[in-house]
PDB file of N, CA, C and O in Angstrom:
ATOM      1  N   THR A   1     234.628-109.113 127.421  1.00  0.00           N
ATOM      2  CA  THR A   1     233.789-107.965 127.078  1.00  0.00           C
ATOM      3  C   THR A   1     233.008-107.529 128.303  1.00  0.00           C
ATOM      4  O   THR A   1     232.975-108.228 129.315  1.00  0.00           O
ATOM      5  N   SER A   2     232.383-106.369 128.201  1.00  0.00           N
ATOM      6  CA  SER A   2     231.570-105.866 129.307  1.00  0.00           C
ATOM      7  C   SER A   2     230.415-106.800 129.621  1.00  0.00           C
ATOM      8  O   SER A   2     230.083-107.007 130.788  1.00  0.00           O
ATOM      9  N   LEU A   3     229.798-107.366 128.587  1.00  0.00           N
ATOM     10  CA  LEU A   3     228.679-108.274 128.813  1.00  0.00           C
ATOM     11  C   LEU A   3     229.099-109.462 129.666  1.00  0.00           C
ATOM     12  O   LEU A   3     228.371-109.863 130.574  1.00  0.00           O
ATOM     13  N   ASP A   4     230.253-110.020 129.385  1.00  0.00           N
ATOM     14  CA  ASP A   4     230.732-111.155 130.166  1.00  0.00           C
ATOM     15  C   ASP A   4     230.975-110.773 131.622  1.00  0.00           C
ATOM     16  O   ASP A   4     230.775-111.591 132.519  1.00  0.00           O
ATOM     17  N   SER A   5     231.401-109.550 131.858  1.00  0.00           N
ATOM     18  CA  SER A   5     231.695-109.098 133.219  1.00  0.00           C
ATOM     19  C   SER A   5     230.452-108.756 134.020  1.00  0.00           C
ATOM     20  O   SER A   5     230.438-108.927 135.239  1.00  0.00           O
ATOM     21  N   TYR A   6     229.411-108.276 133.358  1.00  0.00           N
ATOM     22  CA  TYR A   6     228.277-107.709 134.081  1.00  0.00           C
ATOM     23  C   TYR A   6     226.961-108.461 133.968  1.00  0.00           C
ATOM     24  O   TYR A   6     225.966-108.031 134.553  1.00  0.00           O
ATOM     25  N   LYS A   7     226.920-109.556 133.244  1.00  0.00           N
ATOM     26  CA  LYS A   7     225.646-110.265 133.116  1.00  0.00           C
ATOM     27  C   LYS A   7     225.379-111.110 134.358  1.00  0.00           C
ATOM     28  O   LYS A   7     226.307-111.544 135.041  1.00  0.00           O
ATOM     29  N   GLY A   8     224.089-111.335 134.640  1.00  0.00           N
ATOM     30  CA  GLY A   8     223.717-112.220 135.726  1.00  0.00           C
ATOM     31  C   GLY A   8     224.055-113.654 135.347  1.00  0.00           C
ATOM     32  O   GLY A   8     224.103-114.006 134.169  1.00  0.00           O
ATOM     33  N   ARG A   9     224.285-114.467 136.357  1.00  0.00           N
ATOM     34  CA  ARG A   9     224.628-115.862 136.095  1.00  0.00           C
ATOM     35  C   ARG A   9     223.741-116.785 136.928  1.00  0.00           C
ATOM     36  O   ARG A   9     223.617-116.621 138.142  1.00  0.00           O
ATOM     37  N   CYS A  10     223.135-117.748 136.260  1.00  0.00           N
ATOM     38  CA  CYS A  10     222.372-118.781 136.952  1.00  0.00           C
ATOM     39  C   CYS A  10     223.376-119.825 137.430  1.00  0.00           C
ATOM     40  O   CYS A  10     224.008-120.502 136.618  1.00  0.00           O
ATOM     41  N   TYR A  11     223.522-119.955 138.743  1.00  0.00           N
ATOM     42  CA  TYR A  11     224.519-120.884 139.264  1.00  0.00           C
ATOM     43  C   TYR A  11     223.917-122.178 139.800  1.00  0.00           C
ATOM     44  O   TYR A  11     224.652-123.086 140.189  1.00  0.00           O
ATOM     45  N   ASP A  12     222.582-122.272 139.824  1.00  0.00           N
ATOM     46  CA  ASP A  12     221.935-123.518 140.229  1.00  0.00           C
ATOM     47  C   ASP A  12     220.502-123.510 139.721  1.00  0.00           C
ATOM     48  O   ASP A  12     219.883-122.453 139.603  1.00  0.00           O
ATOM     49  N   LEU A  13     219.983-124.685 139.422  1.00  0.00           N
ATOM     50  CA  LEU A  13     218.617-124.833 138.935  1.00  0.00           C
ATOM     51  C   LEU A  13     218.064-126.111 139.545  1.00  0.00           C
ATOM     52  O   LEU A  13     218.616-127.193 139.345  1.00  0.00           O
ATOM     53  N   GLU A  14     216.956-125.979 140.299  1.00  0.00           N
ATOM     54  CA  GLU A  14     216.361-127.140 140.959  1.00  0.00           C
ATOM     55  C   GLU A  14     214.924-127.312 140.492  1.00  0.00           C
ATOM     56  O   GLU A  14     214.181-126.332 140.432  1.00  0.00           O
ATOM     57  N   PRO A  15     214.514-128.532 140.160  1.00  0.00           N
ATOM     58  CA  PRO A  15     213.103-128.748 139.843  1.00  0.00           C
ATOM     59  C   PRO A  15     212.258-128.600 141.112  1.00  0.00           C
ATOM     60  O   PRO A  15     212.694-128.976 142.200  1.00  0.00           O
ATOM     61  N   VAL A  16     211.056-128.053 140.969  1.00  0.00           N
ATOM     62  CA  VAL A  16     210.131-127.932 142.097  1.00  0.00           C
ATOM     63  C   VAL A  16     209.468-129.293 142.286  1.00  0.00           C
ATOM     64  O   VAL A  16     208.873-129.830 141.351  1.00  0.00           O
ATOM     65  N   LYS A  17     209.567-129.845 143.476  1.00  0.00           N
ATOM     66  CA  LYS A  17     209.007-131.173 143.745  1.00  0.00           C
ATOM     67  C   LYS A  17     207.497-131.171 143.533  1.00  0.00           C
ATOM     68  O   LYS A  17     206.784-130.305 144.038  1.00  0.00           O
ATOM     69  N   GLY A  18     207.029-132.152 142.780  1.00  0.00           N
ATOM     70  CA  GLY A  18     205.598-132.306 142.550  1.00  0.00           C
ATOM     71  C   GLY A  18     205.015-131.368 141.512  1.00  0.00           C
ATOM     72  O   GLY A  18     203.802-131.370 141.304  1.00  0.00           O
ATOM     73  N   GLU A  19     205.837-130.568 140.856  1.00  0.00           N
ATOM     74  CA  GLU A  19     205.356-129.603 139.855  1.00  0.00           C
ATOM     75  C   GLU A  19     206.107-129.813 138.546  1.00  0.00           C
ATOM     76  O   GLU A  19     207.331-129.685 138.495  1.00  0.00           O
ATOM     77  N   GLU A  20     205.371-130.133 137.499  1.00  0.00           N
ATOM     78  CA  GLU A  20     205.987-130.355 136.197  1.00  0.00           C
ATOM     79  C   GLU A  20     206.379-129.032 135.547  1.00  0.00           C
ATOM     80  O   GLU A  20     205.617-128.066 135.579  1.00  0.00           O
ATOM     81  N   ASN A  21     207.559-128.996 134.964  1.00  0.00           N
ATOM     82  CA  ASN A  21     208.071-127.817 134.249  1.00  0.00           C
ATOM     83  C   ASN A  21     208.180-126.569 135.119  1.00  0.00           C
ATOM     84  O   ASN A  21     208.030-125.452 134.622  1.00  0.00           O
ATOM     85  N   GLN A  22     208.439-126.749 136.416  1.00  0.00           N
ATOM     86  CA  GLN A  22     208.663-125.617 137.308  1.00  0.00           C
ATOM     87  C   GLN A  22     210.015-125.802 137.997  1.00  0.00           C
ATOM     88  O   GLN A  22     210.385-126.905 138.398  1.00  0.00           O
ATOM     89  N   TYR A  23     210.736-124.693 138.122  1.00  0.00           N
ATOM     90  CA  TYR A  23     212.097-124.751 138.647  1.00  0.00           C
ATOM     91  C   TYR A  23     212.375-123.580 139.572  1.00  0.00           C
ATOM     92  O   TYR A  23     211.744-122.527 139.480  1.00  0.00           O
ATOM     93  N   ILE A  24     213.322-123.785 140.454  1.00  0.00           N
ATOM     94  CA  ILE A  24     213.870-122.701 141.260  1.00  0.00           C
ATOM     95  C   ILE A  24     215.236-122.390 140.667  1.00  0.00           C
ATOM     96  O   ILE A  24     216.107-123.257 140.604  1.00  0.00           O
ATOM     97  N   ALA A  25     215.416-121.158 140.237  1.00  0.00           N
ATOM     98  CA  ALA A  25     216.681-120.724 139.640  1.00  0.00           C
ATOM     99  C   ALA A  25     217.408-119.818 140.626  1.00  0.00           C
ATOM    100  O   ALA A  25     216.806-118.923 141.220  1.00  0.00           O
ATOM    101  N   TYR A  26     218.678-120.052 140.791  1.00  0.00           N
ATOM    102  CA  TYR A  26     219.523-119.226 141.641  1.00  0.00           C
ATOM    103  C   TYR A  26     220.393-118.370 140.725  1.00  0.00           C
ATOM    104  O   TYR A  26     221.185-118.887 139.936  1.00  0.00           O
ATOM    105  N   VAL A  27     220.232-117.062 140.842  1.00  0.00           N
ATOM    106  CA  VAL A  27     220.907-116.135 139.936  1.00  0.00           C
ATOM    107  C   VAL A  27     221.745-115.158 140.752  1.00  0.00           C
ATOM    108  O   VAL A  27     221.279-114.628 141.761  1.00  0.00           O
ATOM    109  N   ALA A  28     222.966-114.923 140.322  1.00  0.00           N
ATOM    110  CA  ALA A  28     223.859-113.964 140.981  1.00  0.00           C
ATOM    111  C   ALA A  28     224.212-112.855 139.996  1.00  0.00           C
ATOM    112  O   ALA A  28     224.429-113.099 138.810  1.00  0.00           O
ATOM    113  N   TYR A  29     224.263-111.638 140.514  1.00  0.00           N
ATOM    114  CA  TYR A  29     224.624-110.470 139.707  1.00  0.00           C
ATOM    115  C   TYR A  29     225.872-109.822 140.295  1.00  0.00           C
ATOM    116  O   TYR A  29     226.020-109.789 141.517  1.00  0.00           O
ATOM    117  N   PRO A  30     226.772-109.308 139.465  1.00  0.00           N
ATOM    118  CA  PRO A  30     227.943-108.592 139.972  1.00  0.00           C
ATOM    119  C   PRO A  30     227.513-107.331 140.738  1.00  0.00           C
ATOM    120  O   PRO A  30     226.623-106.605 140.295  1.00  0.00           O
ATOM    121  N   ILE A  31     228.134-107.086 141.856  1.00  0.00           N
ATOM    122  CA  ILE A  31     227.778-105.949 142.707  1.00  0.00           C
ATOM    123  C   ILE A  31     228.004-104.614 142.003  1.00  0.00           C
ATOM    124  O   ILE A  31     227.370-103.616 142.349  1.00  0.00           O
ATOM    125  N   ASP A  32     228.891-104.589 141.031  1.00  0.00           N
ATOM    126  CA  ASP A  32     229.171-103.346 140.300  1.00  0.00           C
ATOM    127  C   ASP A  32     227.968-102.837 139.512  1.00  0.00           C
ATOM    128  O   ASP A  32     227.953-101.679 139.095  1.00  0.00           O
ATOM    129  N   LEU A  33     226.972-103.675 139.305  1.00  0.00           N
ATOM    130  CA  LEU A  33     225.780-103.256 138.556  1.00  0.00           C
ATOM    131  C   LEU A  33     224.889-102.309 139.350  1.00  0.00           C
ATOM    132  O   LEU A  33     224.072-101.593 138.770  1.00  0.00           O
ATOM    133  N   PHE A  34     225.039-102.299 140.662  1.00  0.00           N
ATOM    134  CA  PHE A  34     224.096-101.587 141.514  1.00  0.00           C
ATOM    135  C   PHE A  34     224.715-100.355 142.162  1.00  0.00           C
ATOM    136  O   PHE A  34     225.872-100.358 142.583  1.00  0.00           O
ATOM    137  N   GLU A  35     223.913 -99.312 142.227  1.00  0.00           N
ATOM    138  CA  GLU A  35     224.335 -98.058 142.854  1.00  0.00           C
ATOM    139  C   GLU A  35     224.397 -98.258 144.365  1.00  0.00           C
ATOM    140  O   GLU A  35     223.466 -98.795 144.966  1.00  0.00           O
ATOM    141  N   GLU A  36     225.479 -97.831 144.964  1.00  0.00           N
ATOM    142  CA  GLU A  36     225.632 -97.987 146.410  1.00  0.00           C
ATOM    143  C   GLU A  36     224.547 -97.221 147.150  1.00  0.00           C
ATOM    144  O   GLU A  36     224.225 -96.085 146.802  1.00  0.00           O
ATOM    145  N   GLY A  37     223.986 -97.854 148.174  1.00  0.00           N
ATOM    146  CA  GLY A  37     223.021 -97.199 149.038  1.00  0.00           C
ATOM    147  C   GLY A  37     221.653 -96.970 148.430  1.00  0.00           C
ATOM    148  O   GLY A  37     220.850 -96.243 149.014  1.00  0.00           O
ATOM    149  N   SER A  38     221.355 -97.552 147.290  1.00  0.00           N
ATOM    150  CA  SER A  38     220.072 -97.304 146.627  1.00  0.00           C
ATOM    151  C   SER A  38     219.227 -98.574 146.544  1.00  0.00           C
ATOM    152  O   SER A  38     219.440 -99.425 145.681  1.00  0.00           O
ATOM    153  N   VAL A  39     218.268 -98.683 147.455  1.00  0.00           N
ATOM    154  CA  VAL A  39     217.332 -99.806 147.422  1.00  0.00           C
ATOM    155  C   VAL A  39     216.504 -99.747 146.146  1.00  0.00           C
ATOM    156  O   VAL A  39     216.210-100.779 145.542  1.00  0.00           O
ATOM    157  N   THR A  40     216.129 -98.541 145.737  1.00  0.00           N
ATOM    158  CA  THR A  40     215.341 -98.365 144.519  1.00  0.00           C
ATOM    159  C   THR A  40     216.081 -98.914 143.309  1.00  0.00           C
ATOM    160  O   THR A  40     215.498 -99.646 142.509  1.00  0.00           O
ATOM    161  N   ASN A  41     217.343 -98.576 143.167  1.00  0.00           N
ATOM    162  CA  ASN A  41     218.141 -99.079 142.045  1.00  0.00           C
ATOM    163  C   ASN A  41     218.258-100.596 142.084  1.00  0.00           C
ATOM    164  O   ASN A  41     218.143-101.256 141.051  1.00  0.00           O
ATOM    165  N   LEU A  42     218.481-101.143 143.253  1.00  0.00           N
ATOM    166  CA  LEU A  42     218.626-102.590 143.408  1.00  0.00           C
ATOM    167  C   LEU A  42     217.366-103.312 142.940  1.00  0.00           C
ATOM    168  O   LEU A  42     217.439-104.227 142.120  1.00  0.00           O
ATOM    169  N   PHE A  43     216.209-102.900 143.464  1.00  0.00           N
ATOM    170  CA  PHE A  43     214.967-103.588 143.117  1.00  0.00           C
ATOM    171  C   PHE A  43     214.530-103.318 141.683  1.00  0.00           C
ATOM    172  O   PHE A  43     213.982-104.208 141.031  1.00  0.00           O
ATOM    173  N   THR A  44     214.757-102.126 141.187  1.00  0.00           N
ATOM    174  CA  THR A  44     214.421-101.837 139.794  1.00  0.00           C
ATOM    175  C   THR A  44     215.259-102.699 138.864  1.00  0.00           C
ATOM    176  O   THR A  44     214.749-103.227 137.876  1.00  0.00           O
ATOM    177  N   SER A  45     216.518-102.842 139.168  1.00  0.00           N
ATOM    178  CA  SER A  45     217.412-103.641 138.328  1.00  0.00           C
ATOM    179  C   SER A  45     217.033-105.115 138.324  1.00  0.00           C
ATOM    180  O   SER A  45     217.022-105.750 137.269  1.00  0.00           O
ATOM    181  N   ILE A  46     216.726-105.656 139.482  1.00  0.00           N
ATOM    182  CA  ILE A  46     216.428-107.084 139.571  1.00  0.00           C
ATOM    183  C   ILE A  46     214.976-107.379 139.207  1.00  0.00           C
ATOM    184  O   ILE A  46     214.706-108.148 138.284  1.00  0.00           O
ATOM    185  N   VAL A  47     214.070-106.782 139.915  1.00  0.00           N
ATOM    186  CA  VAL A  47     212.651-107.090 139.725  1.00  0.00           C
ATOM    187  C   VAL A  47     212.124-106.531 138.416  1.00  0.00           C
ATOM    188  O   VAL A  47     211.406-107.226 137.697  1.00  0.00           O
ATOM    189  N   GLY A  48     212.461-105.306 138.096  1.00  0.00           N
ATOM    190  CA  GLY A  48     211.940-104.694 136.872  1.00  0.00           C
ATOM    191  C   GLY A  48     212.392-105.396 135.618  1.00  0.00           C
ATOM    192  O   GLY A  48     211.584-105.631 134.719  1.00  0.00           O
ATOM    193  N   ASN A  49     213.644-105.732 135.534  1.00  0.00           N
ATOM    194  CA  ASN A  49     214.168-106.375 134.331  1.00  0.00           C
ATOM    195  C   ASN A  49     213.738-107.833 134.216  1.00  0.00           C
ATOM    196  O   ASN A  49     213.320-108.266 133.142  1.00  0.00           O
ATOM    197  N   VAL A  50     213.833-108.585 135.283  1.00  0.00           N
ATOM    198  CA  VAL A  50     213.525-110.011 135.225  1.00  0.00           C
ATOM    199  C   VAL A  50     212.024-110.243 135.065  1.00  0.00           C
ATOM    200  O   VAL A  50     211.612-111.088 134.270  1.00  0.00           O
ATOM    201  N   PHE A  51     211.209-109.509 135.806  1.00  0.00           N
ATOM    202  CA  PHE A  51     209.769-109.727 135.740  1.00  0.00           C
ATOM    203  C   PHE A  51     209.178-109.219 134.428  1.00  0.00           C
ATOM    204  O   PHE A  51     208.056-109.586 134.080  1.00  0.00           O
ATOM    205  N   GLY A  52     209.898-108.400 133.708  1.00  0.00           N
ATOM    206  CA  GLY A  52     209.433-107.926 132.413  1.00  0.00           C
ATOM    207  C   GLY A  52     209.806-108.846 131.264  1.00  0.00           C
ATOM    208  O   GLY A  52     209.488-108.553 130.111  1.00  0.00           O
ATOM    209  N   PHE A  53     210.466-109.939 131.555  1.00  0.00           N
ATOM    210  CA  PHE A  53     210.920-110.881 130.537  1.00  0.00           C
ATOM    211  C   PHE A  53     209.727-111.699 130.044  1.00  0.00           C
ATOM    212  O   PHE A  53     209.239-112.572 130.762  1.00  0.00           O
ATOM    213  N   LYS A  54     209.261-111.430 128.848  1.00  0.00           N
ATOM    214  CA  LYS A  54     208.011-111.999 128.343  1.00  0.00           C
ATOM    215  C   LYS A  54     208.078-113.490 128.047  1.00  0.00           C
ATOM    216  O   LYS A  54     207.034-114.130 127.921  1.00  0.00           O
ATOM    217  N   ALA A  55     209.265-114.057 127.933  1.00  0.00           N
ATOM    218  CA  ALA A  55     209.376-115.490 127.651  1.00  0.00           C
ATOM    219  C   ALA A  55     208.927-116.345 128.838  1.00  0.00           C
ATOM    220  O   ALA A  55     208.690-117.543 128.684  1.00  0.00           O
ATOM    221  N   LEU A  56     208.811-115.738 130.014  1.00  0.00           N
ATOM    222  CA  LEU A  56     208.385-116.469 131.205  1.00  0.00           C
ATOM    223  C   LEU A  56     206.877-116.357 131.378  1.00  0.00           C
ATOM    224  O   LEU A  56     206.314-115.267 131.281  1.00  0.00           O
ATOM    225  N   ARG A  57     206.223-117.487 131.634  1.00  0.00           N
ATOM    226  CA  ARG A  57     204.774-117.457 131.872  1.00  0.00           C
ATOM    227  C   ARG A  57     204.458-117.043 133.301  1.00  0.00           C
ATOM    228  O   ARG A  57     203.439-116.400 133.551  1.00  0.00           O
ATOM    229  N   ALA A  58     205.321-117.406 134.233  1.00  0.00           N
ATOM    230  CA  ALA A  58     205.100-117.067 135.637  1.00  0.00           C
ATOM    231  C   ALA A  58     206.463-116.967 136.324  1.00  0.00           C
ATOM    232  O   ALA A  58     207.412-117.669 135.975  1.00  0.00           O
ATOM    233  N   LEU A  59     206.527-116.081 137.301  1.00  0.00           N
ATOM    234  CA  LEU A  59     207.785-115.873 138.012  1.00  0.00           C
ATOM    235  C   LEU A  59     207.478-115.350 139.402  1.00  0.00           C
ATOM    236  O   LEU A  59     206.592-114.516 139.585  1.00  0.00           O
ATOM    237  N   ARG A  60     208.221-115.850 140.382  1.00  0.00           N
ATOM    238  CA  ARG A  60     208.038-115.390 141.757  1.00  0.00           C
ATOM    239  C   ARG A  60     209.414-115.231 142.394  1.00  0.00           C
ATOM    240  O   ARG A  60     210.245-116.136 142.328  1.00  0.00           O
ATOM    241  N   LEU A  61     209.645-114.080 143.008  1.00  0.00           N
ATOM    242  CA  LEU A  61     210.887-113.848 143.744  1.00  0.00           C
ATOM    243  C   LEU A  61     210.675-114.362 145.160  1.00  0.00           C
ATOM    244  O   LEU A  61     209.797-113.880 145.876  1.00  0.00           O
ATOM    245  N   GLU A  62     211.477-115.336 145.563  1.00  0.00           N
ATOM    246  CA  GLU A  62     211.305-115.933 146.884  1.00  0.00           C
ATOM    247  C   GLU A  62     212.353-115.492 147.891  1.00  0.00           C
ATOM    248  O   GLU A  62     212.114-115.542 149.097  1.00  0.00           O
ATOM    249  N   ASP A  63     213.499-115.066 147.411  1.00  0.00           N
ATOM    250  CA  ASP A  63     214.572-114.710 148.334  1.00  0.00           C
ATOM    251  C   ASP A  63     215.519-113.742 147.644  1.00  0.00           C
ATOM    252  O   ASP A  63     215.705-113.797 146.429  1.00  0.00           O
ATOM    253  N   LEU A  64     216.107-112.867 148.423  1.00  0.00           N
ATOM    254  CA  LEU A  64     217.085-111.918 147.902  1.00  0.00           C
ATOM    255  C   LEU A  64     218.188-111.807 148.942  1.00  0.00           C
ATOM    256  O   LEU A  64     217.934-111.449 150.092  1.00  0.00           O
ATOM    257  N   ARG A  65     219.393-112.110 148.542  1.00  0.00           N
ATOM    258  CA  ARG A  65     220.530-112.048 149.469  1.00  0.00           C
ATOM    259  C   ARG A  65     221.476-110.949 149.021  1.00  0.00           C
ATOM    260  O   ARG A  65     221.808-110.834 147.841  1.00  0.00           O
ATOM    261  N   ILE A  66     221.901-110.152 149.973  1.00  0.00           N
ATOM    262  CA  ILE A  66     222.782-109.016 149.702  1.00  0.00           C
ATOM    263  C   ILE A  66     224.073-109.228 150.485  1.00  0.00           C
ATOM    264  O   ILE A  66     224.040-109.596 151.659  1.00  0.00           O
ATOM    265  N   SER A  67     225.194-108.998 149.840  1.00  0.00           N
ATOM    266  CA  SER A  67     226.474-109.176 150.531  1.00  0.00           C
ATOM    267  C   SER A  67     226.587-108.168 151.675  1.00  0.00           C
ATOM    268  O   SER A  67     226.059-107.061 151.573  1.00  0.00           O
ATOM    269  N   PRO A  68     227.269-108.536 152.762  1.00  0.00           N
ATOM    270  CA  PRO A  68     227.452-107.604 153.873  1.00  0.00           C
ATOM    271  C   PRO A  68     228.114-106.290 153.438  1.00  0.00           C
ATOM    272  O   PRO A  68     227.753-105.226 153.940  1.00  0.00           O
ATOM    273  N   ALA A  69     229.067-106.355 152.521  1.00  0.00           N
ATOM    274  CA  ALA A  69     229.742-105.131 152.057  1.00  0.00           C
ATOM    275  C   ALA A  69     228.756-104.188 151.377  1.00  0.00           C
ATOM    276  O   ALA A  69     228.815-102.977 151.590  1.00  0.00           O
ATOM    277  N   TYR A  70     227.854-104.725 150.567  1.00  0.00           N
ATOM    278  CA  TYR A  70     226.862-103.882 149.887  1.00  0.00           C
ATOM    279  C   TYR A  70     225.810-103.386 150.880  1.00  0.00           C
ATOM    280  O   TYR A  70     225.369-102.241 150.790  1.00  0.00           O
ATOM    281  N   ALA A  71     225.411-104.226 151.812  1.00  0.00           N
ATOM    282  CA  ALA A  71     224.414-103.829 152.811  1.00  0.00           C
ATOM    283  C   ALA A  71     224.904-102.644 153.642  1.00  0.00           C
ATOM    284  O   ALA A  71     224.098-101.813 154.061  1.00  0.00           O
ATOM    285  N   LYS A  72     226.197-102.556 153.884  1.00  0.00           N
ATOM    286  CA  LYS A  72     226.755-101.451 154.670  1.00  0.00           C
ATOM    287  C   LYS A  72     226.645-100.109 153.960  1.00  0.00           C
ATOM    288  O   LYS A  72     226.810 -99.069 154.598  1.00  0.00           O
ATOM    289  N   THR A  73     226.372-100.100 152.659  1.00  0.00           N
ATOM    290  CA  THR A  73     226.250 -98.831 151.931  1.00  0.00           C
ATOM    291  C   THR A  73     224.885 -98.176 152.137  1.00  0.00           C
ATOM    292  O   THR A  73     224.698 -97.016 151.768  1.00  0.00           O
ATOM    293  N   PHE A  74     223.937 -98.898 152.718  1.00  0.00           N
ATOM    294  CA  PHE A  74     222.601 -98.346 152.952  1.00  0.00           C
ATOM    295  C   PHE A  74     222.570 -97.561 154.255  1.00  0.00           C
ATOM    296  O   PHE A  74     223.196 -97.950 155.242  1.00  0.00           O
ATOM    297  N   GLN A  75     221.835 -96.452 154.248  1.00  0.00           N
ATOM    298  CA  GLN A  75     221.659 -95.677 155.468  1.00  0.00           C
ATOM    299  C   GLN A  75     220.588 -96.352 156.309  1.00  0.00           C
ATOM    300  O   GLN A  75     219.721 -97.048 155.780  1.00  0.00           O
ATOM    301  N   GLY A  76     220.649 -96.150 157.592  1.00  0.00           N
ATOM    302  CA  GLY A  76     219.639 -96.716 158.477  1.00  0.00           C
ATOM    303  C   GLY A  76     220.284 -97.560 159.550  1.00  0.00           C
ATOM    304  O   GLY A  76     221.508 -97.676 159.617  1.00  0.00           O
ATOM    305  N   PRO A  77     219.448 -98.150 160.392  1.00  0.00           N
ATOM    306  CA  PRO A  77     219.990 -98.952 161.485  1.00  0.00           C
ATOM    307  C   PRO A  77     220.676-100.206 160.956  1.00  0.00           C
ATOM    308  O   PRO A  77     220.295-100.733 159.911  1.00  0.00           O
ATOM    309  N   PRO A  78     221.687-100.683 161.678  1.00  0.00           N
ATOM    310  CA  PRO A  78     222.414-101.896 161.260  1.00  0.00           C
ATOM    311  C   PRO A  78     221.564-103.144 161.389  1.00  0.00           C
ATOM    312  O   PRO A  78     222.028-104.242 161.079  1.00  0.00           O
TER     313      PRO A  78
END
């Protein structure tokens, strides 16, 4: 189904050392979800949706990795 093709996937989960009930989650999203060349779309999709998830008491984005193929769709210096 479309949901299976386009949902984000948590591919790793690490406990935070010295912190009870805190974890670092590694999540990957299919590139087809994002509009080419649109930083606004990328951040709205990731940050807006995930940070609005009320089941989480606290959340912090620590890193964002973009594939070289997707990065080439953005205008600006290389």
